[in-house]
ZATORVO-778697 format. One record per residue (C-alpha): residue number from 1; residue in three letters; x, y, z. Coordinates in nm, 2 decimals. Example, Ala and Ser with C-alpha at 12.3 -4.5 7.8 and 13.67 -1.06 7.14 Angstrom:
k:r:X:Y:Z
1:Ala:1.23:-0.45:0.78
2:Ser:1.37:-0.11:0.71
% end
This chain:
k:r:X:Y:Z
1:Met:-0.06:-1.46:1.28
2:Ala:-0.27:-1.31:1.56
3:Gln:0.05:-1.18:1.73
4:Val:0.17:-1.02:1.40
5:Glu:-0.16:-0.85:1.35
6:Arg:-0.17:-0.72:1.71
7:Ser:0.18:-0.57:1.65
8:Leu:0.08:-0.41:1.33
9:Arg:-0.22:-0.25:1.50
10:Thr:-0.02:-0.11:1.78
11:Arg:0.34:-0.05:1.67
12:Leu:0.28:0.05:1.31
13:Ala:-0.07:0.19:1.32
14:Asp:0.03:0.55:1.29
15:Leu:0.28:0.51:1.01
16:Pro:0.19:0.59:0.65
17:Val:0.11:0.28:0.45
18:Leu:0.07:0.21:0.08
19:Thr:-0.05:-0.13:-0.03
20:Leu:-0.01:-0.24:-0.40
21:Phe:-0.22:-0.52:-0.52
22:Gly:-0.32:-0.68:-0.84
23:Arg:-0.69:-0.64:-0.91
24:Glu:-0.70:-0.98:-1.07
25:Asn:-0.58:-1.17:-0.77
26:Asp:-0.69:-1.13:-0.41
27:Pro:-0.85:-1.47:-0.33
28:Tyr:-0.80:-1.44:0.04
29:Gly:-0.92:-1.09:0.08
30:Trp:-0.59:-0.94:0.20
31:Gln:-0.68:-0.59:0.09
32:Asn:-0.99:-0.59:0.31
33:Arg:-0.78:-0.72:0.60
34:Phe:-0.51:-0.46:0.54
35:Gln:-0.78:-0.18:0.54
36:Gln:-0.90:-0.31:0.88
37:Ile:-0.54:-0.31:1.03
38:Phe:-0.44:0.02:0.86
39:Pro:-0.76:0.22:0.82
40:His:-0.57:0.52:0.69
41:Ala:-0.37:0.32:0.44
42:Thr:-0.37:0.40:0.07
43:Ala:-0.46:0.10:-0.14
44:Ala:-0.34:0.11:-0.50
45:Gly:-0.49:-0.15:-0.73
46:Ile:-0.30:-0.24:-1.04
47:Asp:-0.54:-0.32:-1.33
48:Asp:-0.46:-0.65:-1.49
49:Gly:-0.22:-0.72:-1.20
50:His:-0.20:-1.06:-1.04
51:His:-0.01:-1.20:-0.75
52:Phe:0.30:-0.99:-0.83
53:Pro:0.16:-0.67:-0.98
54:Phe:0.51:-0.51:-0.99
55:Asn:0.60:-0.77:-1.25
56:Asp:0.27:-0.74:-1.44
57:Asn:0.29:-0.36:-1.47
58:Pro:0.60:-0.21:-1.32
59:Asp:0.53:0.13:-1.46
60:Ala:0.19:0.15:-1.29
61:Cys:0.35:0.03:-0.96
62:Ala:0.62:0.29:-0.99
63:Ser:0.37:0.56:-1.07
64:Ala:0.15:0.46:-0.77
65:Met:0.45:0.47:-0.53
66:Ser:0.57:0.81:-0.66
67:Thr:0.23:0.96:-0.64
68:Trp:0.18:0.83:-0.28
69:Trp:0.52:0.95:-0.18
70:Ser:0.45:1.30:-0.31
71:Gln:0.11:1.32:-0.16
72:Lys:0.15:1.16:0.18
73:Leu:0.52:1.17:0.29
74:Ala:0.66:1.47:0.11
75:Ala:0.36:1.68:0.20
76:Ala:0.38:1.58:0.57
77:Thr:0.75:1.67:0.59
78:Gly:0.74:1.97:0.37
79:Ser:0.99:1.80:0.13
80:Ser:0.96:1.78:-0.24
81:Ala:1.16:1.46:-0.27
82:Asn:1.06:1.23:-0.55
83:Leu:1.14:0.86:-0.60
% end
C-alpha cells in the first residue's frame, strides 16, 4: 500500500481528482487519507450514501460528477462539454 500511495503522490498529484463517498460509511477514514494524498481534490459526500453511494443515490452522484466536470475540467480547457 505504501508504494501505491507514493505513486499517487508523485505520478498523479497534479491531476484533477473527484472523490465520491457515502456520508454514512467511511469507517476507515479514507476521505481524510485521500485529502492528504490529493490536497486539491474535490470531495463530494452523498447524503444517506453508504459503501456504494452510486447505488444509494445515482442522481446525486451524477449531479456531483457533472458539476465537478463543468467547474474543474471544462473551465481549465475552455470547453463547455457536459457529461
